[in-house]
DOLOBA-43024 format. One record per residue (C-alpha): residue in one letter; x, y, z; residue number from 1. Coordinates in Angstrom, 1 decimal. Layout:
% residues N
NODE res      u      v      w   n
NODE   A      X      Y      Z NUM
...
***
This chain:
% residues 415
NODE res      u      v      w   n
NODE   X  101.5   79.5   91.2   1
NODE   X  100.4   81.6   94.2   2
NODE   X  100.1   85.4   94.3   3
NODE   X   99.8   87.4   97.5   4
NODE   X   98.1   90.6   96.4   5
NODE   X   96.0   93.7   97.2   6
NODE   X   97.2   95.9   94.4   7
NODE   X   95.0   96.9   91.5   8
NODE   X   97.9   97.5   89.1   9
NODE   X  100.4   94.7   89.5  10
NODE   X   98.5   91.8   91.1  11
NODE   X   95.3   92.3   89.2  12
NODE   X   97.0   92.6   85.8  13
NODE   X   99.2   89.5   86.5  14
NODE   X   96.2   87.4   87.6  15
NODE   X   94.4   88.2   84.4  16
NODE   X   97.4   87.6   82.1  17
NODE   X   98.6   84.3   83.6  18
NODE   X   97.7   81.2   81.5  19
NODE   X   95.2   79.3   83.7  20
NODE   X   95.7   76.1   81.6  21
NODE   X   99.4   76.2   82.4  22
NODE   X   99.2   77.4   86.0  23
NODE   X   96.9   76.7   88.9  24
NODE   X   96.6   80.3   90.2  25
NODE   X   95.7   81.0   93.9  26
NODE   X   95.3   84.5   95.1  27
NODE   X   95.4   85.5   98.8  28
NODE   X   94.2   88.9   99.9  29
NODE   X   92.4   90.3  103.0  30
NODE   X   90.2   92.4  100.6  31
NODE   X   88.0   90.7   98.0  32
NODE   X   88.4   93.6   95.6  33
NODE   X   91.1   95.5   93.7  34
NODE   X   91.0   99.2   94.1  35
NODE   X   91.7  101.6   91.1  36
NODE   X   93.6  104.1   93.4  37
NODE   X   93.8  107.0   90.9  38
NODE   X   90.0  107.5   91.2  39
NODE   X   89.8  107.2   95.0  40
NODE   X   89.9  111.0   95.6  41
NODE   X   86.9  111.4   93.3  42
NODE   X   84.9  108.8   95.3  43
NODE   X   85.9  110.5   98.6  44
NODE   X   83.5  113.4   97.8  45
NODE   X   80.9  111.7   95.7  46
NODE   X   82.0  112.6   92.2  47
NODE   X   82.2  108.9   91.6  48
NODE   X   80.6  106.1   93.6  49
NODE   X   82.8  103.5   95.3  50
NODE   X   81.7  100.5   93.3  51
NODE   X   83.0  101.9   90.0  52
NODE   X   86.5  102.4   91.3  53
NODE   X   87.0   98.7   92.3  54
NODE   X   86.9   95.3   90.6  55
NODE   X   85.9   92.2   92.6  56
NODE   X   88.7   89.6   92.8  57
NODE   X   86.4   86.8   91.7  58
NODE   X   85.8   88.4   88.3  59
NODE   X   89.3   87.2   87.3  60
NODE   X   88.4   83.9   85.6  61
NODE   X   90.1   80.7   86.4  62
NODE   X   91.6   81.5   89.8  63
NODE   X   91.2   80.2   93.4  64
NODE   X   90.7   83.0   95.9  65
NODE   X   91.1   83.0   99.7  66
NODE   X   90.1   86.1  101.8  67
NODE   X   92.9   85.9  104.2  68
NODE   X   96.0   87.8  105.4  69
NODE   X   99.4   86.3  104.7  70
NODE   X  101.5   86.4  107.9  71
NODE   X  104.8   85.1  106.6  72
NODE   X  106.5   82.8  104.1  73
NODE   X  108.7   79.8  104.7  74
NODE   X  110.9   79.9  101.7  75
NODE   X  112.7   76.6  102.5  76
NODE   X  109.4   74.6  102.6  77
NODE   X  107.8   76.8  100.0  78
NODE   X  104.8   77.5  102.2  79
NODE   X  102.7   80.6  102.9  80
NODE   X  101.3   80.9  106.4  81
NODE   X   97.9   82.7  106.4  82
NODE   X   95.1   83.8  108.8  83
NODE   X   91.4   84.0  107.9  84
NODE   X   90.1   87.6  108.0  85
NODE   X   86.9   86.3  109.8  86
NODE   X   88.8   84.4  112.5  87
NODE   X   92.4   85.4  113.0  88
NODE   X   92.9   82.3  115.3  89
NODE   X   92.4   80.1  112.2  90
NODE   X   95.8   79.7  110.7  91
NODE   X   96.5   77.6  107.6  92
NODE   X   99.4   77.0  105.2  93
NODE   X   99.5   76.9  101.4  94
NODE   X  102.2   75.3   99.2  95
NODE   X  103.5   77.1   96.2  96
NODE   X  105.7   76.3   93.2  97
NODE   X  106.0   80.0   92.2  98
NODE   X  105.3   82.9   94.5  99
NODE   X  104.5   86.4   93.4 100
NODE   X  104.5   89.1   96.1 101
NODE   X  102.4   92.1   95.1 102
NODE   X  101.2   93.5   98.5 103
NODE   X  101.8   97.2   97.8 104
NODE   X  102.7   99.5  100.7 105
NODE   X  101.0  101.3  103.6 106
NODE   X  100.9  105.0  104.4 107
NODE   X  104.0  106.6  105.9 108
NODE   X  103.5  108.7  109.1 109
NODE   X  107.2  109.4  109.5 110
NODE   X  106.9  108.6  113.2 111
NODE   X  104.9  111.8  113.9 112
NODE   X  103.5  111.5  117.5 113
NODE   X   99.7  111.1  117.7 114
NODE   X   99.1  109.4  114.4 115
NODE   X   99.6  105.7  113.8 116
NODE   X   98.7  103.3  111.0 117
NODE   X   96.0  100.7  111.6 118
NODE   X   96.1   99.4  108.0 119
NODE   X   97.6   95.9  108.6 120
NODE   X   95.3   94.9  111.5 121
NODE   X   92.6   92.5  110.5 122
NODE   X   90.2   94.3  112.8 123
NODE   X   90.9   98.0  112.2 124
NODE   X   89.5  101.5  112.1 125
NODE   X   88.1  102.2  108.6 126
NODE   X   90.0  105.6  108.6 127
NODE   X   93.2  103.6  108.4 128
NODE   X   94.6  105.4  111.4 129
NODE   X   94.1  105.4  115.2 130
NODE   X   91.8  108.4  114.9 131
NODE   X   88.2  109.0  113.8 132
NODE   X   88.9  112.3  112.0 133
NODE   X   92.3  111.7  110.4 134
NODE   X   92.3  109.5  107.3 135
NODE   X   94.6  107.8  104.9 136
NODE   X   93.5  107.6  101.3 137
NODE   X   94.6  104.2   99.9 138
NODE   X   91.5  102.0  100.2 139
NODE   X   87.8  102.3   99.5 140
NODE   X   87.0  102.1  103.2 141
NODE   X   89.2  105.2  103.7 142
NODE   X   87.4  107.1  101.0 143
NODE   X   84.0  106.1  102.4 144
NODE   X   85.0  107.2  105.9 145
NODE   X   86.2  110.6  104.6 146
NODE   X   83.0  111.1  102.7 147
NODE   X   80.9  110.4  105.8 148
NODE   X   83.1  112.6  108.0 149
NODE   X   82.8  115.5  105.5 150
NODE   X   79.0  115.3  105.6 151
NODE   X   79.0  114.9  109.4 152
NODE   X   81.1  118.0  109.7 153
NODE   X   78.6  120.1  107.8 154
NODE   X   75.6  118.6  109.6 155
NODE   X   77.2  119.3  113.0 156
NODE   X   78.2  122.8  111.9 157
NODE   X   74.6  123.5  110.8 158
NODE   X   73.2  122.7  114.2 159
NODE   X   71.9  125.8  116.2 160
NODE   X   73.8  124.5  119.2 161
NODE   X   77.2  124.6  117.5 162
NODE   X   79.5  127.5  118.6 163
NODE   X   81.3  129.7  116.1 164
NODE   X   84.6  128.2  117.4 165
NODE   X   83.5  124.6  116.8 166
NODE   X   82.0  125.6  113.5 167
NODE   X   85.3  127.0  112.3 168
NODE   X   87.1  123.9  113.4 169
NODE   X   84.6  121.5  111.8 170
NODE   X   84.7  123.3  108.5 171
NODE   X   88.5  123.3  108.3 172
NODE   X   89.7  120.5  106.0 173
NODE   X   93.4  119.8  106.3 174
NODE   X   95.5  117.9  103.8 175
NODE   X   98.9  116.8  104.8 176
NODE   X  101.2  116.2  101.9 177
NODE   X  101.5  117.8   98.5 178
NODE   X  101.7  114.9   96.1 179
NODE   X   99.2  113.9   93.4 180
NODE   X   96.7  112.2   95.8 181
NODE   X   96.7  115.2   98.1 182
NODE   X   96.3  117.7   95.2 183
NODE   X   93.5  115.7   93.6 184
NODE   X   91.6  115.3   96.8 185
NODE   X   91.9  119.0   97.6 186
NODE   X   90.7  119.8   94.1 187
NODE   X   87.7  117.5   94.4 188
NODE   X   87.0  118.9   97.8 189
NODE   X   87.1  122.4   96.3 190
NODE   X   84.6  121.5   93.6 191
NODE   X   82.3  119.9   96.3 192
NODE   X   82.4  123.0   98.4 193
NODE   X   81.9  125.4   95.5 194
NODE   X   79.1  123.6   93.8 195
NODE   X   77.3  121.3   96.3 196
NODE   X   77.8  123.0   99.7 197
NODE   X   76.8  126.3   98.3 198
NODE   X   73.5  124.7   97.2 199
NODE   X   72.7  122.5  100.2 200
NODE   X   74.3  124.4  103.1 201
NODE   X   74.0  128.1  101.9 202
NODE   X   74.5  129.4  105.5 203
NODE   X   77.9  127.6  105.6 204
NODE   X   79.0  128.4  102.1 205
NODE   X   81.7  131.0  103.1 206
NODE   X   82.8  129.5  106.4 207
NODE   X   84.8  126.6  105.2 208
NODE   X   88.5  126.4  104.3 209
NODE   X   91.0  123.9  102.8 210
NODE   X   94.6  123.9  104.1 211
NODE   X   97.5  122.0  102.5 212
NODE   X  100.7  121.3  104.5 213
NODE   X  103.7  120.4  102.4 214
NODE   X  107.2  119.9  103.8 215
NODE   X  108.9  120.4  100.4 216
NODE   X  109.6  123.5   98.3 217
NODE   X  106.7  123.0   95.9 218
NODE   X  103.4  121.2   95.5 219
NODE   X  103.7  118.2   93.2 220
NODE   X  107.4  118.2   93.8 221
NODE   X  108.0  115.2   91.3 222
NODE   X  106.4  117.2   88.4 223
NODE   X  108.0  119.7   86.1 224
NODE   X  108.5  123.0   88.0 225
NODE   X  106.3  125.0   85.6 226
NODE   X  103.4  122.6   86.4 227
NODE   X  104.0  122.9   90.1 228
NODE   X  103.8  126.7   89.9 229
NODE   X  100.7  126.4   87.8 230
NODE   X   99.0  124.3   90.5 231
NODE   X  100.2  126.7   93.3 232
NODE   X   98.8  129.7   91.4 233
NODE   X   95.5  127.9   90.7 234
NODE   X   95.1  127.0   94.4 235
NODE   X   95.9  130.6   95.5 236
NODE   X   93.1  131.9   93.2 237
NODE   X   90.7  129.4   94.8 238
NODE   X   91.6  130.6   98.3 239
NODE   X   93.1  127.2   99.2 240
NODE   X   95.8  127.8  101.8 241
NODE   X   99.1  126.2  101.0 242
NODE   X  101.7  126.0  103.7 243
NODE   X  104.9  125.2  101.8 244
NODE   X  108.0  124.2  103.8 245
NODE   X  105.9  123.3  106.8 246
NODE   X  105.5  119.9  108.4 247
NODE   X  103.4  118.4  111.2 248
NODE   X  105.3  117.9  114.4 249
NODE   X  102.5  116.2  116.3 250
NODE   X   98.8  115.4  116.1 251
NODE   X   96.6  116.2  119.1 252
NODE   X   92.9  115.4  119.6 253
NODE   X   91.3  117.6  116.9 254
NODE   X   94.4  119.6  115.8 255
NODE   X   97.9  119.4  114.5 256
NODE   X  100.9  121.3  115.7 257
NODE   X  103.3  122.5  112.9 258
NODE   X  107.1  122.8  112.9 259
NODE   X  106.6  126.6  113.1 260
NODE   X  104.6  126.1  116.4 261
NODE   X  101.3  127.0  114.8 262
NODE   X   98.3  124.9  115.8 263
NODE   X   95.6  124.1  113.3 264
NODE   X   92.3  122.7  114.6 265
NODE   X   90.5  120.7  111.9 266
NODE   X   87.2  118.8  111.3 267
NODE   X   88.8  116.3  108.9 268
NODE   X   92.4  115.6  108.0 269
NODE   X   93.6  113.6  105.0 270
NODE   X   97.1  112.3  105.4 271
NODE   X   99.0  111.4  102.2 272
NODE   X  102.7  111.8  102.8 273
NODE   X  104.1  108.9  100.9 274
NODE   X  104.4  105.1  101.4 275
NODE   X  106.2  102.7  103.7 276
NODE   X  106.8   99.0  103.6 277
NODE   X  104.3   96.6  105.3 278
NODE   X  105.4   94.8  108.4 279
NODE   X  104.8   91.6  106.4 280
NODE   X  107.5   92.6  103.9 281
NODE   X  109.9   93.8  106.6 282
NODE   X  109.6   90.4  108.4 283
NODE   X  110.2   88.2  105.4 284
NODE   X  114.0   88.4  105.8 285
NODE   X  114.6   89.5  102.2 286
NODE   X  117.1   92.0  100.9 287
NODE   X  115.4   95.4  101.1 288
NODE   X  116.3   98.8   99.6 289
NODE   X  114.5  101.7  101.1 290
NODE   X  111.9   99.2  102.4 291
NODE   X  111.3   97.6   99.0 292
NODE   X  112.2   94.0   98.0 293
NODE   X  115.2   94.0   95.8 294
NODE   X  114.6   92.1   92.5 295
NODE   X  116.6   91.6   89.4 296
NODE   X  115.7   92.8   85.9 297
NODE   X  113.3   89.8   85.5 298
NODE   X  111.6   90.7   88.8 299
NODE   X  113.0   87.6   90.6 300
NODE   X  113.9   88.0   94.3 301
NODE   X  117.6   87.4   94.8 302
NODE   X  118.5   84.3   96.7 303
NODE   X  115.0   82.8   96.6 304
NODE   X  113.9   80.1   94.2 305
NODE   X  110.8   80.9   92.1 306
NODE   X  109.9   84.0   94.1 307
NODE   X  109.0   87.3   92.4 308
NODE   X  107.9   90.7   93.6 309
NODE   X  106.2   93.4   91.6 310
NODE   X  104.6   96.8   92.2 311
NODE   X  105.2   99.3   95.0 312
NODE   X  106.7   96.6   97.3 313
NODE   X  109.5   95.8   94.8 314
NODE   X  112.6   97.8   93.6 315
NODE   X  114.6   96.6   90.6 316
NODE   X  118.3   96.6   91.4 317
NODE   X  120.0   99.4   89.4 318
NODE   X  116.7  100.6   88.0 319
NODE   X  114.6  102.2   90.9 320
NODE   X  111.2  103.2   89.6 321
NODE   X  108.5  105.4   91.2 322
NODE   X  105.6  103.9   93.1 323
NODE   X  103.1  104.5   90.3 324
NODE   X  100.1  102.5   89.1 325
NODE   X  101.5  102.4   85.6 326
NODE   X  104.8  100.8   86.9 327
NODE   X  102.9   98.0   88.7 328
NODE   X  100.5   97.5   85.7 329
NODE   X  103.4   97.1   83.3 330
NODE   X  105.3   94.8   85.7 331
NODE   X  102.2   92.6   86.2 332
NODE   X  101.6   92.3   82.4 333
NODE   X  105.3   91.6   81.8 334
NODE   X  105.6   88.9   84.5 335
NODE   X  102.5   87.2   83.3 336
NODE   X  103.7   86.9   79.7 337
NODE   X  107.2   85.9   80.9 338
NODE   X  105.9   83.1   83.1 339
NODE   X  103.5   81.9   80.3 340
NODE   X  106.3   81.8   77.7 341
NODE   X  109.0   80.5   80.1 342
NODE   X  111.4   83.1   78.8 343
NODE   X  113.3   85.5   81.1 344
NODE   X  113.5   88.6   79.0 345
NODE   X  114.5   91.7   81.1 346
NODE   X  111.7   94.0   82.1 347
NODE   X  111.5   97.4   80.2 348
NODE   X  109.6  100.3   81.6 349
NODE   X  107.8  102.7   79.3 350
NODE   X  107.3  106.0   81.1 351
NODE   X  103.8  107.4   80.1 352
NODE   X  104.2  110.5   82.3 353
NODE   X  102.3  111.6   85.4 354
NODE   X   99.0  113.3   85.8 355
NODE   X   97.0  115.1   88.4 356
NODE   X   93.4  116.4   88.1 357
NODE   X   92.6  119.9   89.5 358
NODE   X   88.9  119.6   89.5 359
NODE   X   86.3  120.1   86.7 360
NODE   X   87.9  121.0   83.4 361
NODE   X   91.5  121.4   84.8 362
NODE   X   94.5  119.2   85.2 363
NODE   X   98.2  118.9   84.7 364
NODE   X  100.0  116.3   82.7 365
NODE   X  103.8  115.8   82.8 366
NODE   X  104.9  113.7   79.9 367
NODE   X  108.4  112.8   78.6 368
NODE   X  107.7  114.8   75.5 369
NODE   X  106.4  117.9   77.3 370
NODE   X  103.8  119.3   79.7 371
NODE   X  100.2  120.3   79.2 372
NODE   X   97.7  121.9   81.6 373
NODE   X   94.1  123.1   81.6 374
NODE   X   91.3  121.7   79.6 375
NODE   X   93.4  119.5   77.2 376
NODE   X   95.2  118.0   80.2 377
NODE   X   91.8  117.4   81.9 378
NODE   X   90.5  115.5   78.8 379
NODE   X   93.7  113.5   78.7 380
NODE   X   93.4  112.6   82.4 381
NODE   X   89.8  111.4   82.1 382
NODE   X   90.4  109.4   78.9 383
NODE   X   93.5  107.8   80.3 384
NODE   X   91.8  106.5   83.4 385
NODE   X   88.6  105.6   81.7 386
NODE   X   90.7  103.4   79.3 387
NODE   X   92.6  101.8   82.2 388
NODE   X   89.4  100.8   84.1 389
NODE   X   89.0   97.1   83.2 390
NODE   X   85.4   96.0   83.2 391
NODE   X   82.8   97.1   80.7 392
NODE   X   80.4   97.8   83.6 393
NODE   X   82.9  100.4   85.1 394
NODE   X   83.7  101.9   81.6 395
NODE   X   79.9  102.6   81.5 396
NODE   X   79.4  103.7   85.1 397
NODE   X   82.3  106.1   85.4 398
NODE   X   81.2  108.5   82.7 399
NODE   X   77.6  108.2   83.9 400
NODE   X   78.6  109.4   87.4 401
NODE   X   80.8  112.1   85.9 402
NODE   X   77.7  113.3   84.0 403
NODE   X   75.5  113.0   87.1 404
NODE   X   77.8  114.9   89.4 405
NODE   X   78.3  117.7   86.9 406
NODE   X   74.6  118.3   86.0 407
NODE   X   72.8  117.1   89.2 408
NODE   X   75.4  117.4   91.9 409
NODE   X   77.0  115.0   94.3 410
NODE   X   75.2  112.8   96.8 411
NODE   X   75.3  114.2  100.3 412
NODE   X   73.7  111.3  102.2 413
NODE   X   75.6  109.8  105.1 414
NODE   X   75.3  106.1  105.7 415
***
């Protein structure tokens, strides 16, 4: 059984659940770790350290792992064609009996001129884009690049040779998109500016600004409207500028031009406007729906023998589900048990709601049974994601870093 995977939720859960005595499990991924994406915004400003939001692939017992990129699949011969990440001229093939595709997605730029994704290239910019100051937020390397850029902006702005115009640009932090990732990053950034910048860069404490650009009618458009309004009101009280109903028309060197014609110069921009299928998925020749591989209720790819797809890259025919970590996690667990037992029982999804943290002691939780906000939602958010972290080491490290960042501040080193 072979899995192609870079997702924390689906592929990681599946690899752990599969019976290694029944299956010889081989995993192919260009990254040798799984990322716990809900905690990435926290790591981007130093609330958490990078190592506690990831799990090394090789900690999954009983599997064979190759650090390589899958180029394509020959479904007739049941072969995967791969390239080593260390030498892309080295191509090799792997046979499979059962194939599980769990490759996730890449960031969607919607064809905006000036910004391009660099995520699928083996040798790529750690920002994920073609720019040094515009970042996606899907991988640890993105979060690390954002963190370094933020510190660089403050160090540059504190220089006596920096003009007021450059200082204003460098200390403008732009967030494109109004979904959970954007909201959580903006909130973490606000905490960092309020608590740490005020302490370590006192002369710059009132010269920074956060701007959110959202094309829709509300922030957190997929959440209950009352929670969206709660977030918007909260951001207004924090002097976070929210440009609702606006969109980026093009990206220039150090600025974006909006639909309204307004130009916003920035020091760092985080781009989180949704997901798009990988070129790998697009080129497989499978039936796609909105860029996602169409599977049946048992997660089997139609027309292909012993091929399955799970997570963000898959879409169940007649039951489209959101691209959420909990969906991928449940699918991975279901498919592992299904393959172990040899029984094809249709997949059932249990909606546990959606959450977004708004900084220290605040969050919103949208559950099927109702909505909560404030401190109770914040406790729910932290307990939920602490529980979902897999290793005992991370279950210990995460609350330790939360404690450290609250009482002693975040690390402002750049390396």
